[in-house]
N, C-alpha and C positions, 0 to 999 in steps of 0.2 A: 299726792304728789308730795314727797318729803323735799326738803330743802337736799337733803343729802344726796340723793338720787338723781337730784336736778344737777349738783354740783358734780357729780360723779358724768351724768352724759355731757355735759359742757367740757370736763375735761377730756373726754374720749373725744370729743368732736375736733378740739382742740390738737389731742396727738395727731389724730388723722391729718388734719391740716397741715403738720408739720410733718408727716411723713412723707406726703404728698409732693411737699417742699422739697425733701430733700432728693424723692423721685426724680423731680423733675433738675435738682442740681445735676443729680448724678448721671442725669440722661445726657447734660449741658455739656459734661466733664469727658463723657464718652467718644462723645460728638467731636467735641477739640482734640482730644488723643488719637481718636481715629483721622481727623483732617492732618494733624500733625504729621501722623509716619504716614500717611499718603503722599504729604507734599516731602517727606524726608526721602521718600524711597522713587519720588521721582525726579529728585535733583542729584543725587546722589548714585548713578548708575556709570557703570563702564560700559565699553562700544557696544558690546556683545551681549548683555542682559536686555531682560525682556521687561516690559513698562509695567505700570502700577495697574493694577487689575479696575477698569475704568468703570466696569458694569457694577463690581460691587461696590464701587463708592458712590454711586447713584443710589443704587440700592438701600445703602448704609444709610445716606443721606433722607430720604425720601422716609424711612421707616421710622430716624431721628425727629424730621419733621410734624412726622402723625402722631409720635408719641408725645413730644412735648403740646402740640394742640390739645392732647387728649388732656393733660397735666396742665392744662393756662389756669393761671390763678383768677379765679371768676368769683364774684359773690354770691353763689348760690351754696345750700349747705354742703356739707359731705355726705350725709345722707339723711333720710326723713322717715325710718321704722326700723323697728327692730321686731324680731321673732325668739320667743323659748319655745324648745321643742320638750317634750315627754322626755326623753331620751339625757335631758340636761344639757345639751348643746344651745346656743341661742348667736344668732347674726342679726347685725347691724345693715339694712339693706338701702343703698342709696345709685347713684346713675354711674359709679367706679366702682371699679375692684383695686382694692387698696392692701397691701400685705408688707409686712416690713421683711426688707431683704434679707435678711437672717432667718423669718421664720415664715414660708408663704403657706405653710400648711393651716395657718389659724389667720385666716384674713379678719382685718379690722372692721373691711366694709365689704360686701358681696355688691355685685355688679343685679343690676334689677333684673336683667334677662337672663339672669344664671336658674338653674333647677328649683334650685330649695327656695331662690324667691319669690317663685310663682306661689309657693302658699300664701307670702305676705295679701296676696288679693284674693285667694280663693279660700283660704280657710275661714268656717263658719261654726255656730253651735252644733249644726246638723251635721256637717263633715269637718271635723277639727283638722284632719291630715295628719295627726299628731302634732299640731299647736297648743301649747296651754296658754300662751300669752301673745297679746300682738300690741306694741306699741307706735303712737305716729307723735313726732315730732311739730313744732310751732315753732317758726322760724322770724326774726325779722330782718331781712335781707340775708346773711350768713352766720348772724346772732344766732344762738338755740336761746329761743324764751321760755318753753315748757315740755311738757307731754301732756299723752291721754294714754289709758292703758284698757283694753278689751280683757277678761278674761274668761276665756271660752269655755272653763270649766263650770263656772257659775251662769253660763247663760247670756252671759254680757257682750252683744255682738249686734256691731252698727250701729245709726244714730250719734257717729262720731261728731263732735263739736271742732274738733281738730280738722277733720275731712271735709267738713262742712265749711269751714272758715278759709283750708284753702281754695274750693271750687269758688268761691265766693270772692277770692281776693281780686282786688280793683285790677284791672289793665293796665300796662304802663307802655307799650309799645309792641312789637310783631305778637305774632302765635308763641309761646309758651310751650315748652312740653307738659306734661299731665300724670311724668311717672311717677308721681307720688298719689295721685286721685282715681288712678285705673280703676274701674269697677270688675266686677268678678268677669259680667258678659262680655265686656272691652277685652279683658284677658284674656277669654277661652279665645277670642278671632285674632289677637296680636301674637299668640303662639302656635299656631298654624303652621303646618307643616310646610316647606318651602314647595313641594309637590301639588299641594292644593292651591285652587286658584277663586279665590271670595268674590264673592259680588253684594256689596254691604250698600242698603236701601235705607237711608238717614233722614230722617225727619230733621229742622234745625235744632242746633245745640244739644246732638245726641252724644256729638264727639267723633265722627264717623272721620272725618280727616285724620284725627287724634290717633286712632284706630291705624287709620293707613299708615301714617310717619311711622308710628309706634312698632309696628308689624315691620316696617323695613328695617328698622334697627334692629329688631331682634331676630332676625333672618339674616343680618349680615353678622351679627354676634354668633348666632346657631350655626351658621353653613360656611365659612368666610373663606373655604377653599371654593367652592362653585361660585359663589359670589364673588372673590376676587378676580377669577379667571373671567368670566362673562358681564361681570356688574350688576349695577341697579340704576333704575331709571323711573324718575315721578315726573308724570305727566299732571301740567294745570290748565286752568282754562284761559287766566293772563297775565301779564306781570304784575299786576298790582296783588293778585292772589297769590302768587310766587316770592313777591319781597317779602310778602304778610307772616309766609311757612317758613322763611328760608332759615331763623337760626333754631328751630325745631330741633333736625338733625345734628347738628353741630353739636349743642346742648346736650344730646345724648352720645356724642364720640364720635359720632359719624361725620366725617367730610369728604365722603369720596361719590357720593350721591349727585349724578346731575339730574338738575330739576330743570323743566323745559315747559314750554308751552304746543302744543302739538304742531301748529305752524312752525317755530323754531327746530321741532326737531326734520317736519319735511323739506323746511328751506321756504317754503309757503310766505314767513316773515319778511322775506325780502321781495317777495314779488309786484314788481313796479306795475302792473296792470290791474285793473279793476274791472270787473263784471256786473252787468243790470242786475238786478237781486234776483229777476224770474231766470235770467243764465245760471245765476251762480247757484240757484235752487235744484234745477237740472243736474248741473255739472258735480253736488255734491249726493246725488238721490244714487241708492244703492246697485240702480239698474245699471248705471257706468260702469261697474264691475264688468261684466258680461258685456257690453261695448267695445270696450280695452281690449279685451280678450280676443273680440272677433276681429277686432281692428288689426290684431297682428296676424292671428292666424288666418285670415282671411288672405292673406298675402302668399299663402301657399298657393302655388300654381298645379298643373293637372299635366298628366306624362301623356303625349300626344302621339311619340314615335321612338323604337328604342334606341339606348343612346351607343354610342359609337365612338369606339379613342383607337389611335394606332400609335406602335410605340417600337422600336427596332424593327420595323416591316411585316409586327405583326396586329392584325386585326383583332380587335376585340369588340362584343357588342353584349348589352344587358338588356333583355325584352322588356315589353310595356308589363307585363304581368308579374315582372321581377322586381323590378321599379315600384310599380304600385303597390302591391304588398309590403315592401322594405317601406316605403312611406305608410302605409295601414298601420304597422308595426310601433313605427317612430312615435305617430300622434298619439296611440293606445297606453305609451312606456313611458313618453318624455312629458315634464312639465313645463319647461320652460323653452322657446321660441330655438335658443342656443343652443340647448343642449340636443335640439330634436336634430340641428341641423348636424351637428357634429356626428350623432348618431347615423345620420343617413349618407354620411360623406364616410364613414366606417363602413358601413351595409355595399355603397357603390365601387369602396375601391377593395371590398376584399372579395366582390364579385371578378371585377378587372386581374387581382391578383391570381385568382385561383385558376382562370384561365389562360393567364401569362403562365402560369407555372407548368398547367398541364402540355402545354404546346412547345413547351422551348426547356423541358424538365428539369429548371432551375427555379429556386427562390425570388422572390421580387426584393430587390434592395431597397435601399431608400432612397438613393437618386432614382431608380424603376418609378418608385411609390410619385413622386417628385413630379417626374415628366408626365405621369398620367394624369396628373391633379391638376397640371398646370395646363394641358389639350383644351385647346377651343373651344370642342364642345361639351368636355365636362364644366368649364368654369359657367358656358353658356346656360347647360341644365341646373346647376345651383343659383343661378342669376333667376333664371324663371322660375322654377320647382319652389325652390328655397332661399330666398335672397338674403342679404345679409340689412338689418334694420336698425335703425336706433327709436329710443323713446319720439322724440322730436319730431323725425322724418313721418312717424306714424301719424303721430296726433297732428300735426301740419294737415296730412289726407283727409285726417278725419274732418278738420275745420274747412277745408277748402274744397274736398273735391265733391261735386252733389251728388254724385251716382253712387259711389264709394260709402258715402254718408248714410244715404236711403239704404244701400245695402246692408250696411252695419245696425243699423237702427230697427229693422222691419221686425213688425212683431214685439220690439221692446220698449221704444218709445213710441207718444204719438206722431203726427204731422208737424203740430206745433211745438212741441218740442225737442224733433230733431231740425225744425228750423233753427232753434234758437242758440244750436254749436255751432253754426255757422261760423266762421272767424273771418276777420277784417282783412285788411291789406297786411302781405305778408309779414312786414315789420311790426306789427301789433304787438304789446308788451304782453305777457303771458300773465294772469292773474293768480291769486291765492290759487282758488280751485284748478286751474290748470296745472299748476305745479303738483296736486294732489293724482291726477291725472296722468302726469308724467310719472311719477312713482307706481302708479298702478300698472302702466304698460311700462315701465321697464321692469316690472317683477314678474311681466308675461314673458319679455326678454330673455334674462338670468337672473338667478338668486340673490338676496342681498348678500353682500360680504358679511362674514360673521364677525367682522370688528365692530361690527353695525348693529349688531342685536346685543340684547341683554336677559341676564339669567332672570330676572324678575322687573315687572314694572308695575308701578303702582299709578291708576287713573283718580285722579278725582275730579268733580263733577263730570264723570263719564254722560250724564243723560244729556249735555248741550252738544256732544260729539254725532258727526253725520256719522253714515254708514260709510263713505270713503276715507274719515279720517280713522275711525275704526280701525277699518281695511292697512293704512297707513302704520297708525301704532300698532297691530297684532302681528305684521311680518316683521319688527323689530324684537320680538319677542322667541328668542330662539331657545329657550328651555321651555317653552307654554307655562309659564309661571304668572301671576296677575292678583292683582287686589284691586279691586273696582269699586270706586265709591261713588254715592251721589243722591241723588232724590229727584225722582220725575216730578215732583211738585214745584220744584225752580227749575224745569228744564227752557230757556226763555229763547233759545236758538231755532231758526225757521224749521229747522229738521229736528229738533229735542225729540229723544226717544219716547215713546206711549207705552214700552214695555220692557223688563231687563232681559227677557229672555230671548227676545230681538236683538237687541244690542250687545249682548253677550255673543250670539252668534255672527256678528258683522265683526267680533274684536276676536273669533276664532276660539272660542271657549263657550260653545254649547252647554257642557260638561260642569260648568261652573257650582260650585254651592249657594244657594242665596239665602240671604238673611233679612233681617230687618230689624233696626234699631228706633224706639219709640220713644222711649225713657230718656228726658230732656236733664242735664245737667247743671249747665250755667245760665240758660234762658228762666227767667221766674215766668210762674204760674200765669200771671194777668197777660203777659205779653205772648205767651204760647196758646194761650186761649181765645187772645185778638185776630191772631195769624190763623189758629185752628177755624174761624166763624168766613176767612176765604177760601179754605181747601176745598169746601165744595164744588166750589163755582170752576176748579182747574182743570177738570177733564181727564184726570188720573185717577189710579186706583190705588192710592196710599193711605196706610191707620194713620189717624191724626197722632200728633206726639201729646207727651202730658209730662209734667214736670215737677219733680222731687222739691223745687225749690217754691216755697208759696210765696205769696206778697209781689213785688214790682210795681213799680207806678209806670202809669200812662196817662199825659197828660194832653189835651186836644184842645189848643188855641185859633180862634178864626179871627183873620186881623182882614184889613183891604189892604194896608202895606204889606207883605208874606215874607219881603226882604227884612224891612226893619223888625219886625215880629222873631224873623230866623234868630239877630243878631242878639235879640236881646234874650231869649231862648238857649242858647250857647251862655251868653254871659250868666245866668242862673245855674246853667248845667255846671259850668266850672267852677261852683262853688261848693260841689261834692268832687269829692276824692278821682280820680280814674281819667281813663280815654274818652272824648266826645267825637263821636264819628255823625258830620253832617250827610246827609243822602238827599241828592235834589235830582229833580231830572235835566236831561240834557239844555233844554234854553234857559235854563235859573242858575247853572254852575258858576258862570261868570260873576251874575249880579250879587250872587250870594258870596261867591270870595271876597269881591271887594269889602265885605263889611265886619269879614271875621279877623278875631284877634290873632295877631302871630304867635306864635311857639307850637312847641310840639303835641300839647296835649291834644288837639284840634285837628281832625283832619276832615277833609271836602272829598266828597265819591260821590261820581255821576252814578245814578240809580240803577242802570245797565250794568256797571261793575263792582255792588256790592256785595256781590254772591261770593260765599266761604267767610267774610272779612266779621268782624264782632269786637264791639265797641261795650263802655261798661252805658254811655249814654248816649240812646240817637237822638237827632234832630230828625225828624222826617218832613220834607218841603213838600207841600201842592201832591200831596197823592192821586189829585186826579189828572195831572199831568203825566205824573207817575202810571197811572193804568192809561193813556194814550201812546203807551211806548209802542214802537213798532219794531223788530229786529231788522237791519238793513233793508226799512224800507217795505221788508212783507207784514201786511197786516192778519193777522190772527184774533181770532173772538179771544183766546184766553192767555197771550203772552202778556198784555199790559198788568190782567190782575198779577199772574206769576211774578214780575218784576214788584208790585206793588207786595206781594207774601215775603218776596226775598227781604225788602227791607223793612216790613215792620219786624222779622224775626234777627236780626242783627244786633238788639238789644241786649243786655246779660241785668241791667239794674232797671233800668228808667227808661222810658219813650216820651218823647216832646212831637206831637202830630202839629205842625203849623199851616193851615189856610188858608186861601182866600178866596177859592170856589167851592162847590157845595161837594162834600166829600162823598167818595163812591157810594153806593148804596148798601156794599157789604159792610163797611164800615161805619155808614150811619145809621143801618141797624143794629151794631155792635155799640155802638156808642150810647143808644137808648134803654140796652139793657145789660152791660157789664158794670157791675161796681166798681172795677178798678178806673174808670175810665171817668177823668174827671175834664170837663169842656168847661173853656173860658172864654168869651169873646169881648 
């Protein structure tokens, strides 16, 4: 690295920042001019003049605000890489496309999502893709401090110190983008087309969440028309996780994506009631989808007699066979109850209209059709055979009508399970699971509104969704395109998925492409190996992770006063750079919180909410109590160990385990044989 080249790159970076500032000022100026013209046209009008175009005004304001957000002055590098091609062309690669207003044909920086930038991530000695040299830059904040080159013609490929330094850079807050460190296998997944549904099984530290979010950003860049119309949705496991990932897409220039939990998506987050654990388990079961379908369609009545109507002295009748055949056709061709009723109404009215026209030799007009439809016998027929229904009405009947409930659940649920669906008093408040059942019933009554659907949905920690939650998400995927991310080993809900093919079927994508990420980039070898010792005890078939990062430290501290020992461990952890996460079982959270220092470098999280998070240094409190964890009061033989597996794999540099009780056998055995584990009492 010569001083002259470094100076040239620093000058280029300064020039790019100046151009972005000019672009920002130009955008502000255009917005101010448009606003002034808009106000002028609004104020200086004559009596019969048309008013200003408010829709255009709103569109311009929205576009300008989005542009300003993308051009916001942030303490991030303007670019992170550079490519030279054998054609003589070269490009700087960054988070945002930057070009002079006067010459847009020669960009100063190309967006990392542009096709040409793909080769920054994919080119190698064995497949150079016309790339002769690749440069990675080092930054301190937004200050360029150095660079490192790989000459692919000379076999210089991989082993980048700059790349390793960026991967290992200490954390300072919420999750950040990995756009500068995307690996070839990650990039291949990120750039899969919108019509491809991906299911990514990823071990801890393999970057599956980052892959999903960067794929979202790439899709928004590559398919703006389709995604602007129908939108994109990110579904996460809890609010803690959503806060953690909240800055990734904005940092990549995308702020239009709605990020929610599945309960927020369905409205279950606001449910005032609460079920007993065993009741909740039944209501989340996949068999409840069929129960909801039966509960709606079993309202269909039987034709006992012909249907007679009288209008203008003309007596008309439809036979039992005609009505039965019409109902049979509707049942086989219509997928929702309300569509079925409408089709049956059309069939009945067609029969009556034909008879009316044959007998009167004149066409039935709107007044005639309305009169026939209002005839008492016709109204009674529909109320009996195909009544109007509401989701609340159907679900209430399922919970309160014993005979109806027994009929619906026969051969589907056991007698004990059927009894658990019995509702209490009529005023009982609906639970979160009830809201899911209402959503399922509503889908049987009528299709979901198009404005409630999304062209692409990213589902993270998908292994924890119940079958009924999966179906609720699937209904909102109008274009049938998803990115599904998770780790079966980290499934900690009572209904956690046992395999991905079944889970993807619940999500409406049994034809999804499946892939498994096993290479860890952030979590070091010592910590990954400790987690892998727990993996065989979790009851799932997934591959163990391997880390490209050697080292990492694991420190085990035994103490009779676990709270004080935790405070001491945190104090020592703060001597090093980075974010410290304290993971504790629920019953110790309040006690630990009372002794932690104030400041934004320490975060305390209950063990049940640690999934998906990442810290430079983790202090894990009392693993034995973490293993005793049960989800919603439902004991499972493996769920506690899964919580432990999650907690063990949140650290990207250092892990301290503090305990007073004996360590779980899986950790105790590892403590005796793993050289990276230091034990102190």
